[in-house]
C-alpha positions, -999 to +999 in steps of 0.1 A: -084-068+221-113-055+242-134-087+242-103-107+254-098-084+283-135-083+292-138-121+293-104-127+309-120-139+342-146-162+327-139-198+339-133-226+314-125-201+286-093-190+268-092-164+241-060-163+220-044-128+217-042-109+185-008-107+167-008-070+157+022-073+134+004-098+112-030-082+113-045-053+093-078-038+082-089-070+064-068-097+081-070-108+118-042-131+130-044-147+164-023-169+186-023-206+178-050-225+196-039-261+203-075-274+204-101-293+183-132-279+166-161-284+190-182-303+165-154-328+160-147-330+197-184-338+203-182-370+182-154-385+204-166-369+237-204-369+238-205-372+276-188-338+278-214-320+257-238-309+285-208-291+303-197-276+270-232-264+262-236-249+297-203-231+293-214-217+259-247-204+272-231-188+303-204-173+281-229-158+257-252-143+283-223-131+304-207-113+275-240-097+265-254-085+298-223-079+319-197-068+294-218-055+265-195-073+240-203-105+222-191-128+195-216-124+166-205-155+147-202-184+172-203-213+147-184-246+153-153-234+133-149-205+158-152-226+189-124-250+199-120-274+229-085-273+244-067-304+257-075-294+293-112-291+285-115-253+283-132-236+254-113-213+230-131-187+209-116-176+176-121-151+148-135-119+163-140-102+130-177-100+137-186-087+171-215-068+187-214-039+212-243-031+235-243+000+256-259+000+290-293+014+280-295-012+253-286-040+278-313-026+302-339-027+275-328-062+264-332-074+301-367-059+303-375-075+269-365-110+280-384-106+313-415-095+294-412-124+269-408-149+298-439-134+316-459-131+284-464-094+290-469-080+255-472-044+265-440-044+285-423-063+256-435-037+231-422-008+253-388-025+258-385-033+220-393+004+211-366+015+235-341-005+216-352+007+181-344+040+164-372+066+169-397+069+141-430+088+137-444+061+114-447+034+141-482+018+143-482+012+181-516-005+182-508-029+154-473-036+169-488-045+202-512-069+185-484-086+166-462-089+196-491-104+216-494-130+188-456-137+190-457-142+228-488-164+225-469-187+201-439-188+225-461-196+255-478-225+238-445-241+228-427-266+251-398-251+270-372-273+254-385-264+219-383-226+224-356-208+204-345-173+216-331-166+181-365-175+165-384-154+191-362-124+184-366-129+146-404-129+151-401-096+171-380-081+143-406-091+117-434-076+138-415-044+141-407-041+104-444-046+095-454-017+118-428+009+109-400+002+134-365+005+122-345-026+129-320-019+157-286-029+142-271-044+173-303-063+180-302-078+145-266-089+151-276-104+185-305-123+169-282-138+144-257-147+171-284-165+191-297-183+160-261-196+152-255-206+188-287-225+192-281-243+158-247-253+170-260-265+204-286-287+185-257-302+165-235-308+196-261-322+219-293-333+201-323-335+225-305-316+253-327-290+269-304-260+267-333-237+276-329-248+312-294-233+311-307-201+295-334-198+322-311-204+351-285-179+338-312-153+330-326-157+365-291-151+380-286-120+358-321-107+367-313-110+404-280-092+398-298-065+379-318-058+411-289-062+435-284-036+463-252-024+447-268-018+413-298-001+428-275+022+448-255+030+417-286+039+397-301+059+425-268+079+430-266+085+392-302+097+391-297+120+421-266+136+405-285+141+372-314+156+390-291+179+411-274+191+380-307+198+363-320+217+393-289+238+397-281+245+361-316+248+345-326+281+362-294+299+352-298+286+316-334+296+315-325+331+328-299+335+301-323+324+274-350+347+286-325+376+289-314+371+253-350+368+242-358+401+260-329+419+245-336+407+209-355+424+181-388+420+199-376+445+226-383+443+263-415+427+273-432+439+305-431+414+333-405+393+316-384+388+348-416+377+367-423+352+339-388+339+342-390+335+379-423+317+376-408+294+349-378+286+370-400+278+400-422+255+379-391+238+364-378+231+399-412+215+408-412+195+376-377+182+383-386+172+419-418+155+406-397+135+380-373+123+408-401+112+431-419+095+401-387+076+394-389+063+430-424+051+425-415+034+392-384+018+406-403+005+436-430-009+414-404-027+393-390-043+424-425-055+436-432-069+401-400-091+404-410-122+424-380-122+448-396-113+481-375-104+512-357-071+512-367-065+476-404-061+487-394-039+517-373-016+496-399-015+468-427-004+493-404+022+509-395+037+475-432+039+464-443+055+497-414+080+496-422+089+460-459+095+466-452+115+498-427+137+478-452+143+450-479+153+475-455+177+492-447+193+459-484+197+450-492+213+484-463+237+481-475+247+446-510+254+459-496+275+488-472+296+467-494+302+437-529+307+449-536+330+420-532+302+396-556+277+411 
């Protein structure tokens, strides 16, 4: 089972294995869990509930943001407390799967919601939703501003992530945005989890746990290792585009020239100019990515090496763009 392997190293958690010989398309049979339903456990061990709630919150956010797999039906009947105090998750018939771009967009969405940045929240939400030409961007921005306003005027302990996500989904539906299937599943999972937390520990401010864990995940999102991996991936993609695009373009132009339209005078010159402009555009995109990445680091209030790296990336990006522009003026004086 993928989710069992993904969460194997999470402390205070045990997930029973699937018994394949007793499972099928409509039946999932798991190992016996010698625990007690978490809601029944809460009645006899109320003092343990803050620890249990913290574990549930960390488990949910870890599985979403770090593994991309999450339990989509975390109600009390699917959460047991073992005799040694660990939690046990059962019944993985309903799970969600978030790819890396979806997790990136979700991280940006949560950051925007926390900051009250409606424009950033709108852009992150649209990145998660299927593309549509019927989206009313202006009205969507207005509706999301209203959602964030209601969130910011609510006390921290009364905020519900599930309710906030549901409000975003309603705003999207009103303005032509197709509901992202995995985001709908995630919204449902948060609503069930928060309802269970309210049952287990009434009056407990679980949003503090959410905020602490999200802050940790945000810091990890901008860690040196992650930035290095993203930069390396971007560089490889840019290199592949630069090396492969000119050849692909020449092949397309050659086929075009040899088609029914016959040979066009100066076609090779047009192809060379197109290749040269494509290389410039590719370089400009790479340097613009540096500027954007540096700006994101500076917008994150972490200080220290984050600010130094952010400033360096922005300066390098602007210098690269200026160099490309000057080379374009020098090589193509006839087009100025």
